[in-house]
N, CA, C and O atoms as a GROMACS GRO file, in nm:
protein
  280
    1MET      N    1   0.045   1.291   2.223
    1MET     CA    2  -0.012   1.190   2.136
    1MET      C    3  -0.142   1.135   2.198
    1MET      O    4  -0.157   1.129   2.320
    2ILE      N    5  -0.231   1.097   2.112
    2ILE     CA    6  -0.364   1.051   2.153
    2ILE      C    7  -0.386   0.910   2.099
    2ILE      O    8  -0.349   0.882   1.985
    3PRO      N    9  -0.446   0.818   2.178
    3PRO     CA   10  -0.476   0.685   2.124
    3PRO      C   11  -0.584   0.692   2.017
    3PRO      O   12  -0.673   0.777   2.022
    4ILE      N   13  -0.576   0.602   1.920
    4ILE     CA   14  -0.670   0.604   1.808
    4ILE      C   15  -0.812   0.575   1.855
    4ILE      O   16  -0.908   0.604   1.784
    5SER      N   17  -0.827   0.519   1.973
    5SER     CA   18  -0.962   0.492   2.026
    5SER      C   19  -1.037   0.622   2.055
    5SER      O   20  -1.159   0.620   2.072
    6MET      N   21  -0.966   0.735   2.061
    6MET     CA   22  -1.029   0.865   2.085
    6MET      C   23  -1.073   0.933   1.954
    6MET      O   24  -1.142   1.035   1.959
    7ALA      N   25  -1.034   0.879   1.840
    7ALA     CA   26  -1.073   0.938   1.711
    7ALA      C   27  -1.220   0.908   1.683
    7ALA      O   28  -1.274   0.807   1.729
    8LYS      N   29  -1.282   0.995   1.607
    8LYS     CA   30  -1.424   0.980   1.570
    8LYS      C   31  -1.437   0.907   1.437
    8LYS      O   32  -1.343   0.904   1.357
    9ALA      N   33  -1.553   0.849   1.414
    9ALA     CA   34  -1.580   0.783   1.286
    9ALA      C   35  -1.563   0.882   1.172
    9ALA      O   36  -1.613   0.994   1.180
   10GLY      N   37  -1.494   0.842   1.068
   10GLY     CA   38  -1.468   0.929   0.954
   10GLY      C   39  -1.333   0.999   0.960
   10GLY      O   40  -1.287   1.050   0.858
   11ASP      N   41  -1.269   1.001   1.077
   11ASP     CA   42  -1.137   1.064   1.090
   11ASP      C   43  -1.030   0.980   1.020
   11ASP      O   44  -1.031   0.857   1.030
   12THR      N   45  -0.940   1.047   0.952
   12THR     CA   46  -0.821   0.982   0.897
   12THR      C   47  -0.701   1.038   0.971
   12THR      O   48  -0.681   1.159   0.975
   13VAL      N   49  -0.622   0.949   1.029
   13VAL     CA   50  -0.508   0.991   1.111
   13VAL      C   51  -0.381   0.922   1.063
   13VAL      O   52  -0.387   0.820   0.993
   14THR      N   53  -0.267   0.978   1.101
   14THR     CA   54  -0.137   0.919   1.071
   14THR      C   55  -0.081   0.862   1.201
   14THR      O   56  -0.073   0.933   1.301
   15ILE      N   57  -0.042   0.736   1.200
   15ILE     CA   58   0.011   0.671   1.319
   15ILE      C   59   0.148   0.730   1.352
   15ILE      O   60   0.235   0.739   1.265
   16LYS      N   61   0.166   0.771   1.478
   16LYS     CA   62   0.292   0.829   1.523
   16LYS      C   63   0.374   0.731   1.608
   16LYS      O   64   0.497   0.735   1.606
   17LYS      N   65   0.304   0.643   1.683
   17LYS     CA   66   0.375   0.552   1.773
   17LYS      C   67   0.285   0.434   1.803
   17LYS      O   68   0.162   0.447   1.810
   18ILE      N   69   0.346   0.317   1.822
   18ILE     CA   70   0.272   0.198   1.865
   18ILE      C   71   0.340   0.147   1.991
   18ILE      O   72   0.460   0.120   1.991
   19THR      N   73   0.263   0.134   2.098
   19THR     CA   74   0.318   0.091   2.226
   19THR      C   75   0.284  -0.055   2.252
   19THR      O   76   0.206  -0.116   2.179
   20GLY      N   77   0.344  -0.110   2.356
   20GLY     CA   78   0.315  -0.248   2.395
   20GLY      C   79   0.439  -0.335   2.382
   20GLY      O   80   0.546  -0.289   2.342
   21LYS      N   81   0.422  -0.463   2.417
   21LYS     CA   82   0.532  -0.558   2.408
   21LYS      C   83   0.562  -0.588   2.261
   21LYS      O   84   0.483  -0.558   2.172
   22ASP      N   85   0.679  -0.645   2.238
   22ASP     CA   86   0.725  -0.673   2.102
   22ASP      C   87   0.626  -0.758   2.024
   22ASP      O   88   0.600  -0.730   1.907
   23ASP      N   89   0.568  -0.862   2.088
   23ASP     CA   90   0.476  -0.949   2.015
   23ASP      C   91   0.348  -0.876   1.977
   23ASP      O   92   0.291  -0.903   1.871
   24VAL      N   93   0.302  -0.784   2.061
   24VAL     CA   94   0.182  -0.706   2.029
   24VAL      C   95   0.211  -0.610   1.915
   24VAL      O   96   0.131  -0.599   1.822
   25ARG      N   97   0.324  -0.542   1.919
   25ARG     CA   98   0.362  -0.449   1.812
   25ARG      C   99   0.381  -0.524   1.680
   25ARG      O  100   0.344  -0.473   1.574
   26GLN      N  101   0.438  -0.643   1.688
   26GLN     CA  102   0.458  -0.724   1.568
   26GLN      C  103   0.323  -0.765   1.507
   26GLN      O  104   0.305  -0.760   1.386
   27HIS      N  105   0.229  -0.805   1.592
   27HIS     CA  106   0.095  -0.843   1.546
   27HIS      C  107   0.026  -0.726   1.476
   27HIS      O  108  -0.032  -0.742   1.369
   28LEU      N  109   0.032  -0.608   1.537
   28LEU     CA  110  -0.029  -0.490   1.477
   28LEU      C  111   0.040  -0.455   1.344
   28LEU      O  112  -0.027  -0.414   1.249
   29ALA      N  113   0.171  -0.470   1.337
   29ALA     CA  114   0.244  -0.443   1.213
   29ALA      C  115   0.200  -0.539   1.103
   29ALA      O  116   0.186  -0.499   0.987
   30GLU      N  117   0.177  -0.665   1.138
   30GLU     CA  118   0.131  -0.763   1.039
   30GLU      C  119  -0.009  -0.728   0.987
   30GLU      O  120  -0.043  -0.763   0.874
   31LEU      N  121  -0.089  -0.660   1.068
   31LEU     CA  122  -0.221  -0.617   1.026
   31LEU      C  123  -0.215  -0.488   0.942
   31LEU      O  124  -0.315  -0.448   0.883
   32GLY      N  125  -0.098  -0.425   0.938
   32GLY     CA  126  -0.082  -0.304   0.858
   32GLY      C  127  -0.067  -0.176   0.939
   32GLY      O  128  -0.056  -0.068   0.882
   33PHE      N  129  -0.066  -0.188   1.071
   33PHE     CA  130  -0.052  -0.070   1.157
   33PHE      C  131   0.096  -0.044   1.181
   33PHE      O  132   0.155  -0.101   1.273
   34VAL      N  133   0.155   0.043   1.098
   34VAL     CA  134   0.295   0.080   1.112
   34VAL      C  135   0.305   0.232   1.122
   34VAL      O  136   0.217   0.304   1.074
   35VAL      N  137   0.412   0.280   1.182
   35VAL     CA  138   0.432   0.424   1.201
   35VAL      C  139   0.434   0.493   1.065
   35VAL      O  140   0.492   0.442   0.969
   36GLU      N  141   0.371   0.610   1.059
   36GLU     CA  142   0.359   0.695   0.941
   36GLU      C  143   0.256   0.645   0.839
   36GLU      O  144   0.246   0.703   0.731
   37SER      N  145   0.180   0.538   0.871
   37SER     CA  146   0.075   0.496   0.778
   37SER      C  147  -0.055   0.568   0.811
   37SER      O  148  -0.077   0.610   0.925
   38GLN      N  149  -0.141   0.581   0.710
   38GLN     CA  150  -0.271   0.647   0.726
   38GLN      C  151  -0.376   0.543   0.765
   38GLN      O  152  -0.381   0.434   0.707
   39VAL      N  153  -0.459   0.577   0.863
   39VAL     CA  154  -0.566   0.489   0.909
   39VAL      C  155  -0.694   0.572   0.917
   39VAL      O  156  -0.693   0.684   0.967
   40THR      N  157  -0.804   0.516   0.867
   40THR     CA  158  -0.934   0.583   0.873
   40THR      C  159  -1.024   0.505   0.968
   40THR      O  160  -1.034   0.383   0.959
   41VAL      N  161  -1.089   0.577   1.059
   41VAL     CA  162  -1.185   0.514   1.150
   41VAL      C  163  -1.317   0.500   1.075
   41VAL      O  164  -1.379   0.600   1.038
   42VAL      N  165  -1.360   0.377   1.051
   42VAL     CA  166  -1.484   0.351   0.979
   42VAL      C  167  -1.602   0.363   1.074
   42VAL      O  168  -1.699   0.434   1.045
   43SER      N  169  -1.594   0.294   1.188
   43SER     CA  170  -1.701   0.303   1.287
   43SER      C  171  -1.650   0.264   1.424
   43SER      O  172  -1.543   0.203   1.438
   44GLU      N  173  -1.729   0.300   1.526
   44GLU     CA  174  -1.695   0.270   1.665
   44GLU      C  175  -1.822   0.222   1.733
   44GLU      O  176  -1.923   0.292   1.736
   45ILE      N  177  -1.816   0.101   1.790
   45ILE     CA  178  -1.931   0.045   1.860
   45ILE      C  179  -1.882  -0.006   1.996
   45ILE      O  180  -1.800  -0.098   2.003
   46ALA      N  181  -1.934   0.053   2.102
   46ALA     CA  182  -1.900   0.012   2.240
   46ALA      C  183  -1.749   0.006   2.263
   46ALA      O  184  -1.700  -0.084   2.332
   47GLY      N  185  -1.675   0.101   2.206
   47GLY     CA  186  -1.531   0.108   2.229
   47GLY      C  187  -1.450   0.027   2.130
   47GLY      O  188  -1.329   0.046   2.119
   48ASN      N  189  -1.514  -0.064   2.057
   48ASN     CA  190  -1.444  -0.142   1.955
   48ASN      C  191  -1.445  -0.063   1.825
   48ASN      O  192  -1.544   0.001   1.791
   49LEU      N  193  -1.334  -0.070   1.752
   49LEU     CA  194  -1.318   0.011   1.631
   49LEU      C  195  -1.307  -0.075   1.506
   49LEU      O  196  -1.249  -0.184   1.509
   50ILE      N  197  -1.364  -0.026   1.398
   50ILE     CA  198  -1.337  -0.083   1.266
   50ILE      C  199  -1.254   0.023   1.193
   50ILE      O  200  -1.297   0.137   1.176
   51LEU      N  201  -1.135  -0.018   1.150
   51LEU     CA  202  -1.039   0.074   1.091
   51LEU      C  203  -1.006   0.033   0.948
   51LEU      O  204  -0.995  -0.086   0.918
   52GLN      N  205  -0.992   0.132   0.861
   52GLN     CA  206  -0.949   0.109   0.723
   52GLN      C  207  -0.799   0.130   0.718
   52GLN      O  208  -0.750   0.241   0.742
   53VAL      N  209  -0.725   0.024   0.686
   53VAL     CA  210  -0.580   0.031   0.673
   53VAL      C  211  -0.546  -0.015   0.532
   53VAL      O  212  -0.570  -0.130   0.497
   54LYS      N  213  -0.490   0.074   0.452
   54LYS     CA  214  -0.463   0.047   0.311
   54LYS      C  215  -0.593   0.002   0.246
   54LYS      O  216  -0.688   0.080   0.241
   55ASP      N  217  -0.601  -0.122   0.195
   55ASP     CA  218  -0.722  -0.168   0.128
   55ASP      C  219  -0.801  -0.265   0.214
   55ASP      O  220  -0.888  -0.335   0.162
   56SER      N  221  -0.774  -0.272   0.344
   56SER     CA  222  -0.839  -0.368   0.432
   56SER      C  223  -0.911  -0.299   0.546
   56SER      O  224  -0.874  -0.189   0.588
   57ARG      N  225  -1.016  -0.364   0.595
   57ARG     CA  226  -1.082  -0.318   0.716
   57ARG      C  227  -1.049  -0.415   0.827
   57ARG      O  228  -1.058  -0.536   0.810
   58VAL      N  229  -1.011  -0.360   0.943
   58VAL     CA  230  -0.968  -0.441   1.056
   58VAL      C  231  -1.046  -0.398   1.179
   58VAL      O  232  -1.062  -0.278   1.204
   59ALA      N  233  -1.096  -0.495   1.255
   59ALA     CA  234  -1.165  -0.465   1.381
   59ALA      C  235  -1.067  -0.482   1.496
   59ALA      O  236  -0.996  -0.582   1.505
   60LEU      N  237  -1.063  -0.383   1.585
   60LEU     CA  238  -0.978  -0.388   1.704
   60LEU      C  239  -1.060  -0.359   1.827
   60LEU      O  240  -1.149  -0.273   1.824
   61ASP      N  241  -1.031  -0.430   1.937
   61ASP     CA  242  -1.098  -0.395   2.062
   61ASP      C  243  -1.029  -0.273   2.124
   61ASP      O  244  -0.922  -0.232   2.079
   62ARG      N  245  -1.090  -0.218   2.225
   62ARG     CA  246  -1.040  -0.093   2.284
   62ARG      C  247  -0.896  -0.108   2.336
   62ARG      O  248  -0.817  -0.016   2.321
   63SER      N  249  -0.862  -0.221   2.398
   63SER     CA  250  -0.728  -0.236   2.456
   63SER      C  251  -0.620  -0.233   2.348
   63SER      O  252  -0.513  -0.176   2.370
   64MET      N  253  -0.647  -0.294   2.232
   64MET     CA  254  -0.550  -0.290   2.123
   64MET      C  255  -0.547  -0.151   2.060
   64MET      O  256  -0.439  -0.101   2.026
   65ALA      N  257  -0.663  -0.088   2.043
   65ALA     CA  258  -0.669   0.044   1.983
   65ALA      C  259  -0.594   0.147   2.069
   65ALA      O  260  -0.537   0.242   2.016
   66ASN      N  261  -0.594   0.128   2.201
   66ASN     CA  262  -0.527   0.222   2.290
   66ASN      C  263  -0.374   0.219   2.272
   66ASN      O  264  -0.306   0.311   2.319
   67ARG      N  265  -0.322   0.118   2.208
   67ARG     CA  266  -0.177   0.107   2.186
   67ARG      C  267  -0.131   0.183   2.063
   67ARG      O  268  -0.011   0.205   2.044
   68ILE      N  269  -0.225   0.224   1.979
   68ILE     CA  270  -0.192   0.294   1.854
   68ILE      C  271  -0.212   0.444   1.878
   68ILE      O  272  -0.323   0.488   1.904
   69MET      N  273  -0.105   0.520   1.868
   69MET     CA  274  -0.111   0.664   1.896
   69MET      C  275  -0.100   0.745   1.767
   69MET      O  276  -0.030   0.708   1.673
   70PHE      N  277  -0.172   0.859   1.766
   70PHE     CA  278  -0.160   0.952   1.653
   70PHE      C  279  -0.140   1.092   1.705
   70PHE      O  280  -0.127   1.186   1.627
   0.00000   0.00000   0.00000
């Protein structure tokens, strides 16, 4: 599995696993990052990602993005 921070802009991936403590995983789930959901990388600037999840765009820093595996 590869962290979503390694995906390129324009890639659409399916989340396979989310790592981290329970509160971090819960926070990501509330933002829409759940296993088997589709996520599109909109852009990447200095390691920070803008991701399309369902009908929303969410910005994540590199440390949070590294917890989302595809």
